[in-house]
C-alpha positions in Angstrom: -239.0 67.8 19.5 -237.8 67.3 22.7 -240.1 64.4 23.2 -239.2 62.5 20.2 -235.6 62.9 21.2 -236.1 60.9 24.3 -238.4 58.4 22.5 -235.7 58.0 19.9 -233.1 57.4 22.7 -235.2 55.2 24.5 -236.4 53.0 21.1 -232.4 52.7 20.7 -232.0 51.3 24.3 -234.7 48.7 24.0 -234.4 47.5 20.3 -230.5 47.5 19.9 -228.4 44.0 19.8 -225.2 43.2 20.0 -225.0 41.6 15.9 -226.3 45.8 15.0 -223.5 47.6 16.6 -220.0 47.5 14.8 -216.8 45.1 16.1 -214.7 47.8 16.5 -217.4 49.3 19.0 -217.8 45.9 21.1 -213.7 45.7 21.3 -213.5 49.2 22.4 -216.0 49.2 25.1 -214.6 45.9 26.2 -211.2 48.0 26.3 -213.1 50.4 28.7 -214.1 47.8 30.8 -210.8 46.4 31.4 -209.8 49.7 32.4 -212.7 50.4 34.4 -212.5 47.3 36.6 -208.5 47.8 37.0 -209.5 51.3 38.2 -212.2 49.4 40.8 -209.7 46.7 42.0 -207.0 49.4 42.3 -209.2 51.9 44.2 -210.5 49.3 46.5 -206.9 48.9 47.7 -206.3 52.5 48.4 -206.9 54.2 51.7 -210.0 55.7 50.4 -211.4 52.5 49.3 -210.3 50.9 52.8 -212.1 53.5 54.2 -215.3 53.3 52.2 -215.4 49.4 52.9 -215.2 49.6 56.4 -218.3 51.8 56.6 -220.3 49.4 54.5 -219.0 46.5 56.6 -220.4 48.6 59.7 -223.6 49.7 58.1 -224.7 46.0 57.3 -227.0 45.7 54.1 -228.7 42.3 52.7 -226.4 40.3 50.9 -227.1 40.7 47.1 -224.1 41.2 45.3 -220.2 41.1 45.9 -218.6 44.3 45.8 -215.0 44.7 43.3 -212.0 44.3 45.5 -214.2 44.3 49.0 -214.0 40.3 49.8 -217.5 40.5 51.1 -221.6 40.7 49.9 -223.6 43.3 50.7 -226.6 45.2 48.7 -226.8 46.1 45.4 -226.9 49.9 46.2 -224.3 49.5 48.6 -222.0 47.8 45.7 -222.6 50.5 43.2 -221.5 53.5 45.5 -218.3 51.3 46.6 -217.7 50.5 43.0 -218.1 54.1 41.5 -216.0 55.6 44.6 -213.3 52.7 43.8 -213.6 53.6 40.1 -212.6 56.9 40.3 -210.1 57.3 43.3 -207.9 55.1 41.0 -208.0 57.9 38.7 -208.0 55.7 35.4 -211.6 57.0 34.0 -211.5 57.5 30.2 -213.4 60.7 29.3 -214.5 62.6 26.4 -213.1 66.0 25.3 -213.2 68.7 22.8 -217.8 69.1 23.5 -219.1 68.5 27.1 -217.6 65.6 29.3 -218.8 62.1 29.1 -216.9 58.9 30.8 -217.0 55.4 31.6 -216.8 55.2 35.3 -220.4 55.9 36.2 -221.5 53.3 33.9 -219.5 49.9 34.7 -219.7 50.2 38.2 -223.2 49.9 38.2 -223.6 47.1 35.0 -221.2 44.6 36.9 -223.3 44.3 40.2 -226.0 44.6 38.4 -225.5 41.7 36.1 -224.8 39.6 39.0 -227.8 40.3 40.9 -229.5 39.6 37.6 -228.1 37.0 36.4 -227.2 38.2 32.9 -224.9 36.8 30.6 -221.7 38.7 29.4 -223.4 38.9 26.1 -226.2 40.7 28.1 -224.0 42.6 30.1 -222.0 43.5 27.3 -225.1 45.2 25.3 -225.9 47.3 28.7 -222.6 48.3 28.3 -222.6 49.7 25.2 -225.9 50.9 24.8 -225.8 53.4 28.7 -221.9 54.1 27.2 -223.8 55.6 24.0 -226.6 57.5 25.4 -224.0 58.9 28.0 -221.6 60.3 25.1 -224.9 61.5 23.5 -226.3 63.4 26.0 -223.7 65.0 27.6 -222.6 66.9 24.2 -223.3 70.4 25.4 -222.2 71.5 28.6 -218.5 73.2 28.5 -216.4 71.8 31.1 -215.8 74.2 33.9 -219.1 76.3 33.4 -220.0 77.8 36.7 -217.2 75.6 38.2 -218.9 72.3 37.1 -218.9 69.6 34.5 -220.7 66.3 33.3 -223.8 67.5 33.0 -226.3 65.3 33.1 -224.5 62.8 34.9 -227.0 59.9 35.4 -228.9 60.1 32.8 -226.9 57.8 30.2 -226.0 55.1 32.7 -229.7 55.0 33.8 -230.6 54.0 29.9 -228.1 51.1 30.2 -229.9 49.7 33.5 -233.4 49.9 32.2 -232.4 47.6 29.3 -230.8 45.3 31.9 -234.4 45.8 33.6 -235.9 45.0 30.4 -238.0 48.4 30.6 -240.5 49.3 27.8 -240.1 52.3 26.0 -242.2 54.3 28.2 -240.9 53.5 31.4 -237.2 53.9 30.1 -238.2 57.6 29.6 -239.7 57.7 32.8 -235.9 56.5 33.9 -234.2 59.1 32.0 -236.4 61.8 33.8 -235.9 60.7 37.0 -232.0 60.8 36.6 -232.2 63.8 34.6 -231.3 66.0 37.0 -228.6 65.5 39.8 -225.6 66.3 41.5 -222.9 67.8 38.9 -219.4 67.1 39.4 -217.8 70.4 41.1 -214.2 71.7 40.4 -213.9 72.5 43.9 -213.7 69.0 44.7 -211.1 67.8 42.4 -208.3 66.3 44.1 -210.4 65.0 47.1 -212.4 62.5 48.2 -215.4 64.2 47.1 -215.1 64.2 43.6 -215.0 60.4 43.8 -218.4 60.8 45.7 -219.9 63.0 43.2 -219.4 60.4 40.8 -220.4 57.7 42.4 -223.8 59.2 43.2 -224.3 59.3 38.9 -223.9 55.5 39.1 -226.0 55.1 42.2 -228.9 57.6 41.0 -229.0 55.5 37.5 -230.3 52.4 39.3 -232.3 54.0 41.6 -233.9 56.0 38.9 -234.5 53.1 36.8 -235.4 50.8 39.6 -238.2 53.5 40.6 -239.4 53.7 37.1 -240.1 50.2 37.1 -242.3 50.8 40.1 -244.3 53.2 38.1 -242.7 56.2 39.1 -242.0 59.3 36.2 -240.0 62.3 35.2 -240.1 64.2 32.5 -237.2 63.4 30.1 -236.7 66.9 28.5 -233.3 67.2 28.0 -233.4 69.7 25.3 -235.0 72.5 28.0 -233.7 71.4 30.7 -229.9 71.8 29.0 -230.9 75.0 27.5 -232.3 76.9 30.7 -228.4 75.9 31.9 -226.2 76.7 29.4 -228.4 78.8 26.6 -230.3 78.0 23.6 -227.6 78.7 21.5 -225.3 76.0 23.2 -227.9 73.2 22.2 -228.5 71.6 18.9 -231.2 69.2 19.6 -230.4 66.9 16.6 -227.1 66.2 17.7 -228.3 64.0 20.7 -229.9 61.5 17.9 -228.1 62.9 14.7 -227.2 59.3 13.0 -228.0 57.2 16.7 -227.3 53.6 16.0 -224.5 54.0 12.9 -222.2 56.5 14.0 -221.0 55.7 17.7 -220.4 58.7 19.7 -218.6 56.3 22.6 -215.5 56.4 20.5 -215.2 60.1 21.3 -213.8 58.7 24.5 -210.2 59.6 25.1 -208.3 56.7 27.4 -205.9 57.2 30.4 -202.7 55.3 30.4 -201.7 57.3 33.7 -203.3 57.6 36.6 -203.5 61.0 37.3 -205.6 64.0 35.7 -206.3 63.8 32.3 -205.2 67.8 32.2 -201.8 66.5 32.1 -201.7 63.5 29.9 -200.5 65.0 26.6 -197.3 66.9 28.4 -196.4 63.6 29.9 -196.9 62.0 26.3 -194.7 64.9 24.9 -191.9 64.8 27.5 -191.9 60.9 27.1 -191.2 61.2 23.7 -188.1 63.7 24.2 -186.7 61.1 26.8 -187.1 58.4 25.0 -185.9 59.5 21.8 -183.0 61.4 23.4 -182.1 58.9 26.6 -182.3 61.6 28.9 -182.3 60.5 32.5 -183.4 63.3 35.7 -179.6 63.5 36.6 -179.3 65.5 33.4 -182.3 67.9 33.7 -182.1 71.9 34.7 -185.6 72.5 34.8 -189.0 71.4 32.6 -191.1 74.5 31.4 -194.8 73.3 31.0 -197.0 76.0 29.1 -201.0 75.4 29.8 -204.0 77.0 30.2 -206.3 78.3 33.0 -208.1 75.4 32.5 -205.3 73.1 33.6 -204.0 75.4 36.7 -205.8 72.9 38.9 -203.2 70.6 38.3 -200.2 73.5 39.8 -199.7 71.6 43.2 -195.8 72.1 43.4 -195.9 70.7 47.2 -198.5 68.1 47.3 -200.1 67.5 50.6 -201.9 64.3 49.9 -202.3 61.3 47.6 -205.6 63.6 45.5 -202.6 66.4 45.4 -200.1 63.8 43.5 -203.2 62.9 41.1 -203.7 66.6 40.5 -200.1 67.7 40.6 -198.2 68.6 37.3 -194.9 68.8 39.4 -195.4 65.0 41.1 -196.4 63.4 37.6 -193.6 65.1 35.5 -191.0 63.9 38.5 -192.3 60.3 38.2 -191.8 60.3 33.9 -188.7 61.7 34.1 -187.4 59.3 37.1 -189.1 56.3 35.7 -190.4 57.0 32.3 -194.1 56.4 33.3 -196.4 57.3 36.1 -198.2 54.2 38.4 -199.2 54.0 41.5 -195.4 53.3 42.5 -195.5 57.2 42.2 -199.2 57.8 43.8 -198.8 57.1 47.5 -198.2 58.8 51.0 -194.4 58.3 50.9 -193.5 60.3 47.7 -195.1 63.7 49.8 -191.9 63.6 51.4 -189.0 61.4 49.4 -186.2 64.1 49.4 -185.6 62.8 45.2 -189.2 63.4 44.0 -189.2 66.7 46.3 -185.9 67.5 44.2 -187.5 66.6 40.7 -190.8 67.9 41.7 -188.9 71.5 42.7 -187.7 71.1 38.9 -191.0 72.1 36.6 -191.9 75.7 36.1 -195.6 76.2 35.1 -196.4 78.8 32.7 -199.6 80.0 32.5 -200.8 81.4 29.3 -203.4 84.1 30.5 -204.0 85.3 26.6 -205.6 81.5 25.8 -209.2 81.3 26.2 -209.9 77.5 25.6 -213.5 76.7 25.9 -212.2 72.7 26.5 -209.3 71.8 28.3 -207.9 70.1 25.4 -208.7 72.9 22.6 -205.3 74.6 23.2 -202.0 72.5 22.4 -199.8 71.3 25.3 -196.4 72.2 25.3 -193.6 71.1 27.1 -189.9 72.1 27.3 -187.0 70.4 28.3 -183.9 72.4 29.5 -180.7 70.4 30.3 -177.7 70.9 32.7 -175.4 71.0 29.2 -177.7 73.7 27.4 -179.4 71.9 25.3 -183.0 72.1 24.8 -186.1 70.3 23.8 -189.3 71.0 23.0 -192.9 68.6 22.2 -196.1 70.2 21.6 -199.3 67.9 21.3 -202.8 68.2 20.7 -203.9 64.8 21.4 -202.7 62.4 24.0 -202.1 58.6 22.8 -205.1 56.7 23.6 -207.1 60.0 22.2 -209.7 58.9 18.8 -206.8 60.3 17.4 -203.9 58.2 18.4 -206.3 55.3 19.5 -204.6 52.3 21.2 -205.4 48.5 20.4 -207.5 45.7 22.4 -203.8 44.3 23.3 -202.5 47.9 24.9 -205.8 47.9 26.8 -204.9 44.3 28.2 -201.2 45.4 28.7 -202.8 48.4 30.7 -205.1 46.3 32.8 -202.5 43.8 33.6 -199.7 46.6 35.0 -202.5 48.3 37.1 -203.9 45.0 38.5 -200.2 44.0 39.8 -200.3 43.5 43.2 -203.9 43.9 43.9 -205.2 40.6 41.7 -204.2 37.3 42.7 -201.1 36.7 39.9 -202.8 33.1 38.8 -206.0 35.4 38.0 -204.9 38.7 36.2 -204.7 36.9 32.8 -207.5 35.0 33.2 -209.6 38.1 34.3 -208.1 40.2 31.4 -209.2 37.4 28.9 -212.2 36.8 30.3 -213.3 40.6 29.9 -212.0 40.4 26.3 -214.3 37.8 25.5 -217.4 39.1 27.3 -220.0 38.4 24.7 -219.2 34.9 25.0 -219.1 34.4 28.8 -222.9 32.1 29.9 -224.4 33.3 33.4 -222.3 30.6 35.3 -218.9 32.1 33.6 -219.7 35.5 34.8 -220.6 34.7 38.0 -217.1 33.4 38.4 -215.8 36.6 37.1 -217.4 38.7 39.7 -216.3 36.3 42.1 -212.8 36.9 41.4 -213.0 40.2 41.1 -214.8 40.7 44.8 -212.9 37.7 46.5 -209.7 37.2 44.7 -207.7 40.2 45.3 -204.4 40.1 47.6 -205.8 41.9 50.4 -209.5 40.9 50.5 -210.4 43.4 53.3 -213.9 41.4 54.3 -212.0 37.6 54.1 
């Protein structure tokens, strides 16, 4: 059975073509590409991104491909590592919930520079993106979020399948790549809000590339994901047939929730609920006495009333709710070192009360409803409860909304004359020839407002 599953996934990766993929899946994947490219551009401009770029320049590697937002060429491995760190540092990753966790930030960071090196067309790039994300969404179904303080296991297997497709590996070579990518660095809850959190997921992208490269050279591994996952979480949690159930006809990539705010996803449902209230009632911060936020133990990681770093700001209910109260949005203007000591933000954060319901025992972060209560100085009270965030499969956003998010997030980072062109190019990825895709990558590498390597 285990070998049959690996072979079915490999056959899917080798045989799947764009005409076989539903239009809605193609559009959704392009939307995720817009988001992740925006994240890589934003991350390259953040303090952690600047430090990563400096290290890349100091190390010095063969000039193979451009590194997004860096203004330099470097080795493919360097570019993938950089892109992976940038994508996660921006906190724009789009995740699946209610099962195991899958996301897009370990796929696009490797596929874009790989497409440049291999001189792929936009159509070929889009195929590997969809194939890799679909396999990733299926092979991460069974690891419960936070089990043993870890998540996203296996992290590199799905992305490695997309790389294998880009290399045009055979079915046996693709299975070898899966086996080489199966075991690796997990994502540790203790690292949330630190640079290590970004580094861990960047290693998933890099391992995916290396695994496929080694498979191409003839190395082999054991792609027995069933035994691997059963040993980790117990046989009772692993349903092998689900991995390949309706493969090629039902697309699990649509389970991914889309982030609209650059902060931890645990907070998005509460933020949407708060936005519902203050928009409908036209409420400003000056009217607010306090905000009560009801959470489970899984969201406690975002209870950071006195943030001391940018990472803390991205994982702070208090800062995100303060931002929403002030500006009806959470964006990068609210996530910088000045906000740590800004008296207006400090006062707004002090209005937030966290209620941790120890009687709630969710297996997944989004399993319990997100409840938020707004108490005004005049005594009026409002509340909202949300099971899903806007951008979840139950409340999907359109490709035009994806485009608007891209334009918003890259404002001030990508040169103004290139923002719309770049968004439109990604939205029409399947129509880009090799030369067009090369131009897209050139813009992403060199035409940021402050290209540090230029």
